[in-house]
N, C-alpha and C positions, 0 to 999 in steps of 0.2 A: 385386618390391621393395615392402615395406610403407611407404607414404609418408603423411605427415600434411599438414595445411594449411600448416604451417610450411615444409615443403619447397617447396610450390607457390608460396608468397609470396616465398621467396628466389629461386626460378627466374624468376618474373615480374620481380622487381627486376633480376636479372642481364640478362635479355633486353631490358629497357628501357634498358640502358646505364648504370645507376646506378654511380657510382664507389665510394661507401661504403655497405655494407649491414650494418647494426647489428642484432644480435639480443639484445634484453634480455628476460629472462623468468624464470619461476619454476623450481623444481626439476622435473625430469622432463617438461619441456615439449617435448622432442625437438629443441631448437635445435641442439645440437652434432651429434647424430646426423643431422639433416636437412641441415646444411651439408656434412657428410662425404659423404652420399649424393649431393648435388648436385655436389660437386667430382669424385667418381668419374665421374658422368654426363658432366660437361663434358670430362674427359680422354678418356673412351671415345668421345665423339661429335665430338671436335674435328676440323675440316677440315685443320688444320695442328698440329704438335706444340706443346704448351704446357708451361710450367714452373709448377707450383703448390707453394707453400710453406705448410706447416702448422706453426704455431709455438705453443709454450706456455712457461711459466716455467722448467721444468726437464725433463730427460730422464726422470726417474722419473714426473713428472706426465704426460708424453706416453705413456709405456709403459702406464700404468694407465688412461689415458683415450683419447685420439684414436687411437693406434695399435691398441689392442685393439678399439675400436669399428669402425675402418676395416676391419680384418681380418674381423670378424664380419659386417659388411655384405656384403663380397665373398663370403664363404663361404655366406651365405644365398642369394646369387644364383648360386652355383656358378661364380663368376668369379675366385676367389682362385687364383693360380698361384704356387707357391713359387719357381719359376725367375725370376719377375719381381721378387722381393723381395730387396733387398740389406740384410741384417740389420745389417751393420756400419755402413753409411752411412745407414740408415733411409730408403731410396729405393724406391719402387714404380714400375715402368715399365708404361705402358698404351699400346699402339699408337704408340710414339714419344714420347708425353707422359710427363713425369716428375712424380711427386708425392713431395716430400721432406718429412721431418719433422725439425725441429731445435728446440733450446731457445733461449730468449732470452738465456741466459748463455753462449752460444757466439759470441765476438766475430768469429771468421772467417766465420761465417754471417751474422750481423747486418750486418756491414760488407762482405759479399761480393757476388757477382754479383746481377743483377736477376732478376726473375721476372714472369710474366704476372699471376698471381693470388696474393694473400696471404690467409691465414686465421689470425687470432690467437685462440686459444681461451682463455677466461677472461682477457680483456685487462685486467681490473681488477687483476691481479697483475703487470702489466708496467709498467715505468717509461715515461714519455712519450718520453724521448730514444731509447729502444730502438725504440718504435713509429715515431718519426719517421725513423730510419735505415732501417727496413724499408719504410716507406711510400714514401720517395723512390726506392726501387729497385724499385717495383712499377708496371708499365706499364699495367695494366688495372684490375681490380676488387679491392677490399679488403673482406673479410668480418671482422667482429668479433663476439664474443659474451661474455656474462657474466650472472651473477646480480647485479643492481644493489644491492649492499649499501650503497653510499654514492655520492655524486657524486665524479667524478674527471675526468681529462683527456678522457675520452670525451665527457662532457657539454659541456665548455667548448671543446674543440678540434676535435671531429669532427662532433657532431650540429648544430653551428652552420654547417657547410659547406652550400653550395647543392646539391651533387650527393650527397645522402645520403637513405637511406630507413631508418626505424626500424621494425623488426618486433617487436612486443610479443607474447609468448605465455605461456600458463600450462599447467599440467598438463591442463587441460580441452581443450587443442588436441591432445593425444596420445591418440587413441582406442585405442591398443594397451596402455595401462596396465591391470593387473589390478585387480579390485575391492579386493584387499588393499592394493595400493599406494595407491590413491585414498583408502581409509579411513585409512591411515597418515598421509598428507599432511594430510588434513582434520582429523585428531585434534589438530592444532596450531593450530586457529583461535583459541584463547583466548590464545595468545602473540602479542600484537599486532605487535611488531616483526618477529618471525620470519615471521609470516603475510604481512606487507606485502611482504617481499622474496621468500620462497620459496614462498608460496602464491599471491600475486597478481602477482608479478613486477614490483613497483613499487620505486622507489628508496628505500632506507632511509637511515640516518644512521650516522656513525662513533661517535656517543656511546655510552658504556656498555661499551666493551671492557674485559675483565678483565686480559688478559695484557699486560705492559709489558716494556720493556728487553730486546728480543731481536732476533736477526738470523738469516740463513740462511748456512751455510758449506758448504764442499765435503765435509769429512770430520771424523772425531773426532781428537783429538790422540793422538799415540803415547806421549807422556809425560804423567803426571798424578799428583796426590797421592792421590786417593781414587777408588774406583769402586764404584757400587752399581747394582742393577737394581730397578726399580719394576714392580709387577704388579697389574693390575686385572682381576678375573675377569669373564667374560661367557660366553654360549653361544648361545642361540637368538635373542634379540632384540638383544643388545648384543655387541660384539666383546670378545675378550680382548686387552688391551693390555699389552705388555711394552716397557719403555724402558731403555736403557743410559744412565746418568748418570755423567759423570766431572768431577771437580773439578780444575781446572788454573789456576794463577795467580789464585786467588780467584774464578773464573768457572765457570759450569756449561756443559758440552757434552752435548747430548742427541741420542740416535739411536733411531729406531724399529726394534725387533727383531721385533715381531709386532703385528698389528692385524687380527684376523680373527674371524668368528663360527664356532661349531661345534667349538671345541677343548676336549676334555675334559682332565683332569689329566695323564693319561699322554701325551697328544699334546703338552701344554705341556712336560713333562719332556723329551720327544724333541726338541722345538725347541731347548731349552737345550743339549742334547748336540750336536745338529747344528751349532749356532752356535759350538761349542767354547768354551762359557763355563766358566771354571775353577770347580770345585765349591766353592771357598772364597770366591767372590764373594758378598757379602751381598745377599740378595733380600728386599725389603720388599713384602708383599702385603696385599690387602684382608682386614682382620681379621674381616669378616663371614662368611668362608668358612674356618673352622678345619679342616674335613675336607680341603679342597683343599690347604691349607698342609701338613698332615701327609702327604698322599699324595705331593706333589712333594718334600718333605723326605726321604721314605723312599727316594728315588732318589739321595740324596747331596748335595743342594743345601742351602745355609744359608738357609732361608726363615723369615722371622719376620713376625708380624702387625703391621700398622700401629697405632701408638698413637693411636687416635682418642679423642675426648672432646668436650666442649662447644666449639662454634665451631671444630672441627677443619678444616672446609672453608675458612673465611676465614683461619684461622691459617696453614694450609698454603699458600694462595695468597699471603698476605702475605710469607711467607718466600721462596717461589719468586720473587716479584717484586723482592726485594731484590738478587737476583743478576743480573748480565749473563748472558744465556742465548744459546747458539749452537746452532741446530737444523740438523742435516745436511739437505742439499737432497733426499736420498732419503726423508726422513721426511714424506711428503706428508700423512698423516693428522694428524700432530702440527701441521704448519703450518696445515692447515685448521681444526683446533680452536683454535689460537692466534688465528686471524683471526676466528673466529665466537663464541667463548666470551664472554659478556657478563653484565652485572648485570641482574637483573629491574628493571622500572620500575613505579612506582605509578600510580594512576589519573590523575595529572597529567603522566605521562611522565618523571618524575624517577627517576634511578637509585637503587636500594636497595642494601643491603649484602649481598644474597643473589644468588648467581649462578644462571643458568638451569640446568636439569638436562639438558643435552645439550651436545654438543661437549666432553665432559669426560672421556672414558675414559682417554686417555693422560695428561691433566692430573692425574686422580686418582692414577694410578700415580706421577707425579712428586711429588705432594703427600705420598704415603706416605713417600717417601724423605726429604723435608724434615722431616716430623714426627718420624721416628725418628733421623735422622742429623745434622740441621743445627739442632736446637733443644734447648736445655737444659730441664730440668724446670720452670724458672721462666718459660718462654716466650721467653727471649732466645736470640739466635743463639749457636751453639756455636763460639766463636772458635778454640778449639784445633783443631777439625776444619777450619775455613776456612783456617787458617794451615798446615795440613798436619802438625800435631803428632801 
């Protein structure tokens, strides 16, 4: 098992009987991976059966994060046994010990039975009351981790406790990163706010967030006035993002259909077909790629170029922010972008009117729809569309 110093520091804290073990750090510091390695080790070596709960904000977030990492860790150790995995209940059994994965939006689990060890992944996305309900049902150790984008209940309610250990880590603590990964991270040094949180693992600030007026919902509405798809092209370095946008009761409902690198135009067309998208659904795509638009349209979809122009980025954002927006909980990449997309700051730390050029692939796809479908030529909102006429 490839371990980093982060694993060793967490192990030492656990062996010392620390109640709260908090991992704050930069991107790719191995904090999540190391805690999962430790939890497997504790279950595997336990003298008596333990119950270990691994919690994140939503089931899609768990599937793409902790569950996938946990399975990869065990497979690398030749320890994964499919017979021990209950895919329905998301439970893995190890020598009588149980490691369960569940989401913070599952009331029966949050208010359910107790456990020996609790691990909350990306606790910055969890409400304090949910944490409190989980904590009072935990008999031994509580592990928490996050990228410290801003101060929240972790700083006020947990790190002030006497039985707590803070483990700070950065990408430099992970000796298994490739040189390409390190180069990619360090290429962002000039973005002071990003670098503070994701490069140095230090607490940032809430100020400067771009996206407003949104929440997370279970699913898209079955009835709606209008439906469009937004599409932002990517390939090698950036993902292709496709979003489903529906207008219902004057509010926007948004679902992530694709957010992946390496998709060419024919693969994109295949995705639309596999998702059973009606071919008369309007698709608004990045006008910078007319060849891609033609190729996808040749397969029968109504693809049109986004009507960009001067200040189209801020205009599109402005229109998008005028609406109440409901993001499906399975849209983990959209949620991540909404939380991290922010305005650039000047030399004095004041927000400018220009957003950063990252965390914006799905948001760009949403902007394209706004520019083409929700705005009149004079720059005002298209109220006939909003009212469903």
